[in-house]
N, C-alpha and C positions, 0 to 999 in steps of 0.2 A: 899801456893797458890794452890797446886794440890788438897788438901782436900777441900778447900773452893770451888773450881770450881766443883768438883765432887758433892758437896752438892747441888748446884743450878742447877745441870744438868737436873733434871726432875721435873715435877710438884710434889709438896708435899715434895720435898727434899729427895726422896727415891732413892739412887743410885742403888739399886737392880732392880728397875723397868726397863723393856726392853725399849730401845729407838726406836722411829719410823723411823729408817733409811730407811727401805724398802719403807714405805709410802712416803718418801721424794725423792724417785727415786734413792737411792744409792744401789749398789750391796753389797753383804756380804764382799767381799774382799776389796771394797773401804772403807767400814766402819772400817774394821780392820786396813787398812792403815792409816786412820785418827788417830786411837788410837795409832799406832806406832809413827806417826809424833809428836803427843802431849805427848806421854809417859803416857797417862792417858785416861780416858773416856772423850769425848767431852761434853761441856755444851750444852744445847739445842740451845743456840744462835750460838755456833760454828757449831753445826750440821746443823743448818739452812743455815749458810754461805757456808759451804762446799757442801751442797746438791745442791744449785743453781749454785755455781761457778764450780762445777764438772759435771754439767749437760752437755749433748751433745751440747746444743745450745751455752753455754758459754765457754766450755773447749776445744772443737774440739778434744775430746779424741780419736775418731775413725778415724779422717781425717788427723791430723797433721803429722802423719808419712809419708804421701805422699807429704807433702809440700816441702820436700827437692828438689823435681823436679823443683820448681820455682827457687831456688837458683842455681841449676846445669845448668839451661838453661838461666840464666840472665848474659849477658856479661857486661864488663866494659863500652862499648859503650852504651848499653841500660840503664845503671845507670846514664849517664851524665845529663839527664834532671830530674832524680828522686830525689826529695828533701827529701821526707819521704816515706818509703816503708811499707811492710807488718809488722804488729805488733802494729801499732798505730790505732787510731780511724778511720782514713781514709788516703789514699795515697795522696801525694802532688807532682805535677810536675811543672817545670819551663816552662812557655809559652813565655818568652821573654819580653824585655822592663821593667824588674824588677817585672813582674807579675807572680804570682803562682796561680795554680788552684788545688783544692782538690775535689775529687769525689769518690763515693762509692755506691754500691748497696747492699741491705740487704733484708732479707725475714721477712714477718709477716704472714706466711701461716696458721698455726694452729689457732691462735687467730681470724683470719678473717673468718674461717669456723664456729667457735663457735659464734662469734658476728660480723657479716660482717662490719657494719658501724664503730664501735670503733676499731676493729682489723685493718682495713685498715687505718683509720685516724691516729692511734697511730704509725702505721708503717711509715707513712710519717713524723710524729713528731719526731720519734726516729732517722731516718736517717738525718733529718735536724740538730738535736742536735749533731750528730757525726761530721757533717761539721762545725758547730759553734765551737766545742771544738778544732778545729785545728787553730782557730784564723781567720776564714774566714767569709765573708758575704755570706749566701746562695743566689744563683742567679737563680736557676731553679731546677725543679724536673721532674722525668719521672716515669712511672709505667708499667713494664712488668707484665701482668695479664694472668692467665690461669684458665679456668673453665671447668666443665664437659659438658655433652651434652646440647646444647642450649635449647632443648625441655623438659628437665627433670625438674620436679617441684622444686627440690632443687636448681637447677641453677637459677631459677627465684626468689628464696629467696636470694641466696648469691650474685649474680651479681649486682643487683640494690643497695644493701647495701654497697658493696665494692666500687663501682663507686662513690656513694654519699659520702662515707668516704674519699676517695682520693681527690675528688673535694672539699668537704666541708672544710677539714683541709688546703689543699694547697691554696685554694682561700682566705680563711680568713687570712692566713699568708702573702698573697700578693706575692706569688711566682708563676711564669709562669710554667705550665706543658707543656713541649715541645715535648713529644713523649713517646714511649713505645710500648706495644703489647697487643692485645686482642686475645687469642687463645682458641678454644674449642676442647676438646677431652674427650672421655668417661673415660680415665684413671685418669682424675682429678676430677671425680664426687664427691668422698668423701674427696678429698685433693686439693682444689683450691690453686693456687700459687699466692700470692700477694707479689711481689717484688717491692721495692721502691728505686729509685736512686736520689741522690741530688748532685748538683754541687755548689761549692763555690769559691769565688775569694778573693785574698789578695795580698798585697805586699810581696815579698820574705822575707823581714826582720821581718814580723809580724807573722810568724808561731809559734804556741804554741803546747806544748806537755803535755801528761798526766804523770806528775812526781811530787812527793813530796820531795823536797830537802830543806836542811837548817834547822837545829834544831832550834826550837822556832818559825818557821813560822806557821801562823794560818791556820786551816782548816775551810773554810767557806762554808756552805750549803746555796744556794740561789735559789729563784724561788718559785714554788708552795709548799704548805704544803704536808706532807706525809699522805696518806690515806690507806684505806683497799682495794682499787681497784688494781687489778693486783698482788696480793700476790702470789708469785711463777710464775705468768704470763707466759711469753714466755719461761722463763728458764726451766720450767717443761713441759709446754704444748708442746713445740717444741721438746721434747726429749722422746716422747712416740708415739706408733703406734695407729692410730684410728682403733677401731674395728667396726663391722657392725652396732652396735647401737650408734656409736658416739665415741668421745674421752674417753679414759679410765680415764683420769683425767681432770677435768674442773675447774682449778683455775680461779678466776675472771679476765676477760679481762680488760686491762687498759682503763681508760677513759681520753680522751684528751680534752684540752682547747686551741684551736689555738690562741685565742686572748692573752692568757697568754704567749704563746710561742713567738708571735710576739714581745711583750714587752721585753721578755727575750733576743731575738736576738739583739735588739737595745741596751739593757743594756750591753750585753757582748761586743758589738763593741765599746761602750764608755769605758768600762773597759780596753779593749786592747789598745785603743788609748791613754789612760792615763798611760799605762805601769804599772799597779798595780797588774797584775796577774803573779805569778811565775810558776804556773802549773794549769791545768784545766782538768776536766773530766765530761762528761755528765752522767746522771743517766738514764740508759736504762734497758736492761736485767740484772736482779739480783740486781738492785737498789743500795742501800747503801753498800751491800756486795761487789759489783763489784767496785764501786768508791773508797771506802776506801782501799781495798786490792790491787787494781791495782796501785793507786797513790803511796801507800807505797812501793809496790814491785818494782816500777820503780824508786824509790827515792834512797837516800843515807843513810837512817836511818830507824827509826820506826815511829809509829803514835799512838797518844793517843786520843780517842774520847769519849765524854760524850753523850751517846745515848739519855738520858732523856732531852737533850737540843734541840733535833730535833723537829721543829714545826709540830704539828699533826692536821689533820682534824678530827681524831677520837681518842679521849683520851683513849679509851678502848684497843687500840692496845698493844699487848705484844711485848717485845723486839725482839723476833724472827720474828714477823710479820713486824715490822719496818725495820728490816734488809732485808727482802725478798720482801717488797713492791716495785712494779714497777710503782708507781704513776708517772705521766708524768710531763714535764716542770720543771725539777729540774737539777741543775748543782752544782758541787763542785769545789772550787778554793783553791789554796794554795797562801797565801798572806803574804808578809813580814810585821812584826809588824809596821814598820814605814809607810807602805802604807795602813794600815787597815782603818784609818779614811777616806782617799780619796776613798777607795773602797766602804765603806759604804755610803759615800755621793752620789756616783753615783747610787748605788742600791736604795737609798732613793729617788733620783730624778726621777727614773723610777717606783717608788712605787713597787719595787720588794723586798720581804722579804728576809733578809739575816741574818744568825745566825752563830756566831763562835761556832763550836761544838767540837773543839779539836786543837791539834798542832802537828807539826813534832817533833819527839824526836831523841835523839842520840843513841837510842837502836836499836834493830833489830826485834822487835815484833810489831804487831798491837794489841793494848790493848783497849778494849771497856768496858766502865763501864755503869751501870744502877743505878742511885741514889746512887752512891758511891761504889757499889758492882761490882767487876770485873766479866763480863760475857763472854768476849772473850780475849784470850791471845794466839796469834798464830803467826808463821812466815808468813808474808804476801805473800811471794812468793809461799808457799805451797798451799795457797788458789787460788791465781790469775794465776799462771803460771806453777807450778809443779804438776798439777793434773794428773790423770791417763792417760796413753798412751797405746792405744790398737793396737796391730798388728792383726787386724781382718782377719780371713781366707778369701782367695780369690778363686773363682772358676768360670770359664766361664760358664754362664747359659746354661742349656741343650737345651733351645729353639733356641739357636743361629743357629745351623746347619740347623734345619728344616726351620726356618724363612728365612735364606739366600738363600735357594733353592726354596722358594715359590715366584717366581718373577711375574711381571705383563705380562710376555710374553704370558700367556695363555688367556689373555683378548683380545677380538676383538676391534680394534680401528675404530672409525668412519672414513669413507673414503669420503663421499660426502659432498658438501658444506652445505646443510641444516642440516646434522647430526653434522658437526663440529660447526656450528653456535649454535645449540641447546646445545652442550656441553659447549661452551663458556658461554652461559647465565646461565646454571646450576651452573657452578663454580662461576661465578660473583656474584650470589646471595647466595652462600653457607655461612655457619657461619664464616668460617675463612677468606673468601675473600670478603665478603660483606662490604659495607661502615660502618665505625665505628663511624660516627658522633654522634649517640645516646649517645655514651660514651664520646667522646672527647669534645663535645659541653658543657659538664658539667664542663669542666676545663677552667680556664682563662689562655690563652697561651700568652697574650700580656702585662699583668700587669708588671710594672717596666719600660716598654718602650724599652727594650733592645733585644727583640726577633726578630731575622732576619728570621728564618725558624722554622716551627713546623709542627705537623701532619696536613695533611697526607704526608708531605715530608719525604724522606728517613732518614734524620737526623734532629735533633733539633739544631739550631744555636742561640747562645746568645752573645751579645757584652759584653766584660769585661771592656775595656778602652774606655770611651766616647770621649776622645780626639783623639786617633789614629784609633779607630774602631776595634782594636784587639779583637778577641773573640775565642770562642771554638764551635766545633760541637760535638754532642754526639749521639750515636745510641746504642740500645740494640737489641739483636737477639738470637734466638735459635729455631731450629726445632727439637722438642722432638721425632718425628717419625724417623728422620734420626739417632738420638742418640740411639734410641731403636735398630735399625738395626746394628749400629756399633758405640759405644760410643766414640771411638777415632776419627773416621772420622766425626761423628756428632758434636763433640765439635769443631773440626777444621772448620767445615762448619759454625758453629755459629760465630766463631772468624772471619772467612773470610767475612761473610756477614756484620757484624757490621763494620769491617775495610772498606769494599767497600761502605757501606752506608755513612760513614763519608766522604769518598773520593768523593762521588757524589756531595757534597756541595762545593767542592774545597779545603777542609781542609786537612792538612797533619796529618795522624794518629800518635798519640804520646804515648798513654798509655792504659792499660786495667784494668777493674775491673770485678769481676765475682760473680754470685750468683748460687751456685751449689746445685740444688734441686734434691734429690734422695730418695729412699725408705729406709727401715731399714738397718742400718749398721750391724745388726746381721745376715743378709742374705749374704752368701758368693758371690752370684751372683750380688747383689747390690754393694758390695765392689769392685768386679771386674769391674763393670761398672764405678764406681767412679774413680778407679785408672786409667783406660783407658782414661776417659775424662780429668783428670788432666794432664796425660801424653800428650794427644793431644794438650791441651791448652799451656802447657809449651814449648813443642817442636815447636808448631806453632808460639808462640810469639818470640822465638829465631830466627826463619826463617824470620819473619816480622821485627824483630829488635825493638819491643816495649815491655816494661816490664809490668808484672802484679803488680799493686800497692796495692792490697788488695781486700777484698770482704767478702763473707759469705758462710757458708755451712749450708744447711737445710736438715737434715735427717728425717727419720720416716714419710715421705710423703707416707703413705701406709695404706690401709684399709684391716684389716686381714692379709692375706699373699699375697695380690695383691698390688704391688708397682706402682707408677706412671711411665711413661716413664722417663728415665734419662733426666733431663732438665737443662743442664749447661748454664744458661743465661749469655751472654757476653756483657759487655758494653765497647765500644771503644770511647776514646776522642781524637779529633784532633784539630789543631790550624789553625785559619785563621788570616792573618795579617790585613785584613780589611773585616769585615762581610758584607759591602755593595757590595763586589765583591764575590758573591756566586750564585749558581744555584739551583733551585728547580725542582720538578717533574711536569709533565703535559705539554702538548703542549701549548705554549703561543705565538708563532710568526708564522703567516701564511706565507707559502712559505719555511719554514725550511725543510732541507733534513733530513730524518730519517735513522739512522744507528744502527746496532746491533754490539756491540763489545764483543768479547769472542767466544768461541767454543760451538756449540750446539751438544749434543750427544743424543743417544737414552737412556735417563735416566728418566724413569717414575716410578721406584720403590720408594715407600715412598711418592709419589706425592699426591697433593690434588685431582687430577683426580682419582687415585687409591682409595683414602680415601672416597671421596664424592660419586662417581659413583658405586664403587664396594665394599666399606666397607673393603678394603684390606690393610694390612701392611705386606710387605715381600720383599725379595730380598736384594739388596745392595744400599746404599745411593750414591748420585752422587760423582764423583771424585773431590777432592779438590787440586788445584794447587796454592800454596801460592806464588811461584815465579811469576806466571802469575798475581796474585792479586797485587803484588808490581808494576809490569810494568803498569798494568791498572790504578792503583792509581796515579802513576806519570803522566800519560797522562791526567787523569781527572783534576788533580791539575793544570797542565800546561794550559789545555783548558779553565777551568773556569777563571783563572787569565787573560788569553788573550781575553776572551769574545767570544769564538767560539760558545758556546752552549746556546741555548734558553731553553733546557730541558736536564736533566740527571736523569735517573730512573733505579734503580737496579732491576734485574730480580731475583725473588725467588719463593715463593709459587704461583702456577698457571702459571708460565712460561711467555713466550712472549705474549700469548693471554691475560692474565690478565693485563699485563703492558700496552699493546696497548689500552685496554678498559679504564683503569684508566687514561691514558694520554689524550685521547680525552674528557673524562668526566670532567677533572680537570677545564678546562677553556672553555669547550664547543666548541672546534675547531675540525673539522673533519680531517680525514687523509686517503690517498690512500696508501695501503700497498701491495707490490708484494713479495711473498715468493720465487720466482724463484731462485734468487741468493743464498739465504739461503739453499734451498733444494739441489741445485747443489753442494754447498760447503760442506754440511753435509751428503748428500746421504740419507736424511730422507724424509718420507712422510709428507704431510701437517699437519696432526694431531700431530705427534710427534714434528715437528718443532715448533708448537704453544704451546704445553703443557709440553714439557720436562722441568725439573727443574735443568738442568745443572748449576753448580756454575760458578762464575767468569764472569758473563755477565751483560752488562749495555746497556740500550737503550739511545741514545743521539739524539737530534734534533739540527742540526748545523744551526746557523743563516745564512740567505741569504748573499751570498758573502764571506763566511768564509770557504767554503769547501776545497779550495786548500791548505790553511794553515793546516787545520785539517788532511787531507789525507797525507800530507807530514810528519806530526808528527807521524801518526799511524804506519808507517813502516811495520814490519812483524807481528804486533799484529793482531790476528785473528779478522776479522770483515767483514760485508757485508752491502751494501746499501739496505734499505727496501722500501723507498718510500718518500712521501712528506706530510707535513701538508697542507691541501687544503680545507680550510673552505668555499671557494667560491663555490666549486662543490660537496662537500661531506657533507652530514648531518649525521655525525657519523663515522663509520668505514667501509671501503670498502677493502676487502682482495681478492687478486688474488693468486691462488695456483693451483697446479696440483696434481691429485691423483697418486697413485702408478702405475696405468695402463695408465697414460697420460691423463685421463679425467679431466674435470673441477672440482676443489674442492674449488672454491672460494665462497665467500658469502659477504653479507652486513648486517649491523644492524644499525638502526638509533639511534640518541642520546636519544630520548625519551624512547625507549625500554631499552637501556643500563642503563639509569638513574633509571627508575622504578625498574628494576631487581636488581640493585646494592644497592639501598637505602632503600628498604622496609622491609628487613629481620628483623632487630632488632626492628624497631618501631611496626611492626605487632605483635610481641610477648610481647614487653615491654611497649608499649604505647608511645605517643609522649611527 
């Protein structure tokens, strides 16, 4: 066998010819390790498999040494609702009444820079198939996006394509897009971040796993044919640094067909209902290389596959290309022989092509043949799970000390009413704080009829059970500027914000997924940032009592030697017993009293004011108090359930000023706001009180007649009364405040001015 494999190892059957391991992204020591594992020279097909499966994107070779922090910080109590955790296609949690929900966020960053539309579209398709492979019906998607400078020509290339790709694929699938983020920063200019999240629901007993068990069970490939698109795809592209001229490697970006995936979803759900699936895996990154090796590795034996049986769109594809292709809309199932006819009857019903390409064996190797000739004979675990593990050097970046000392204290703060008003309008129309309807209106947020809240609310809410109204709330967040200043605190700030945003709807936070976007792992400073962020998330989750269920790591988000800000995007999922009992953002009931919950401090470092007005990043990020976040969450859940609130809105970028403006704009109701109590409680000037970005704060409007109950429940939680929703007397926002010297620092701004300022930024550049 060894001699036969050596003979077919290279073109022309010349074993002495040097193999292209470096061109495939392997390091010299990795290539030597492959030879040691096999006890011989790998075939070209084996080399292709190892190269994609040992890539950074698929193997987590630089990051997984730090994932022990998840386990160390996950308690038995946190595991009670966790049905499937890290290591599967997606995590699954128990939400009660026999229902389970699976959710996960992943990246498609590099492909979306190369080809924005297809990169983003197939990012959505890939995460949806991860959810499908758990046995669930996908019920919603979200899209945390980050781009470079809004005025840069390349941003105007990438952004429209990405948004069209996300919307085009998700809309065609008939899945509501219920939230996400759109952030602009120069650090993402050559490395936009396209993260995609999907949520799915199922009954607890219907969970499926990626495992090939039972000798004699059939391996069935079904869905789209395999083509030349995406050969190497994200597996290689996401494992390289972009240089100044673009990506060093440009394999074909995958091409998606959402209508084929929609049919595939319904087909899979019928297969699950018929109980004819013993194991299942989607084909995403690394394609057949991943599906065959992971299923076999998770099973109890080996697997034999006849690669020439794979249906092809391009008959000229070589075996290596078939194994590396990341063509979309494909799944692989393990089916008992007695269930095969029933399985094929269902795929035929849905006009989904299905082909038996192999079977589970009682051996311990994955064996793949091509027209009767063995081209792969490997221990599957060595491909799928026992790849390289790097203990990369860690070193705190040298910029840290200088950056931390360069605070915003040196900048003069506006002190008069007109100057503060002008600052509010400047921020309200800035790229990160302006209205994002140009983006979100391209997404269908109400398809399927189960959306209870969506953008611009703080969290997306979807109904899971149409009989009881039980549902889930999901939010994603990350402030990369805070993470740049301190990755530990910045990661916890992202966790706290997503936790808080879920709580604003009235949901009880239950679980976490994350997408960790960083620069090159070969940079000790980047690895220090990564370790600190992971530590922050793990320890933060332990304090909050909610587990990390899974996620994604995206390295090499770097142009030359310049990395993006560390951007650990956090998704938090919470549970609502009845989605009809929820609260959105925006003043909606005239006469409601307005309160600010949480403590406001002089925390302008890393703020949008510093960014937009001064082009500055330095100092320390705001303090994160997770114990306070838990108390605040409990109050919000109680208040929403009791019907106290007409409005709940989290404070984050832009601070109180931004939230007040958004709140009056949402439903066109004016408000009278007096900052006197806030200034007295905090000792802050009017400007800082309005634009500080202290964490752990929420603006609530208490419905008329409910103040007494609300105030009794607040107890010693920090909070002040700010004013009233007064649409009868105020057209917009009227703010009363005093300057540091006791002078009048108040101002007013009408709805028309607020609206024009807030809504024109993106349409002016991108068209309507």
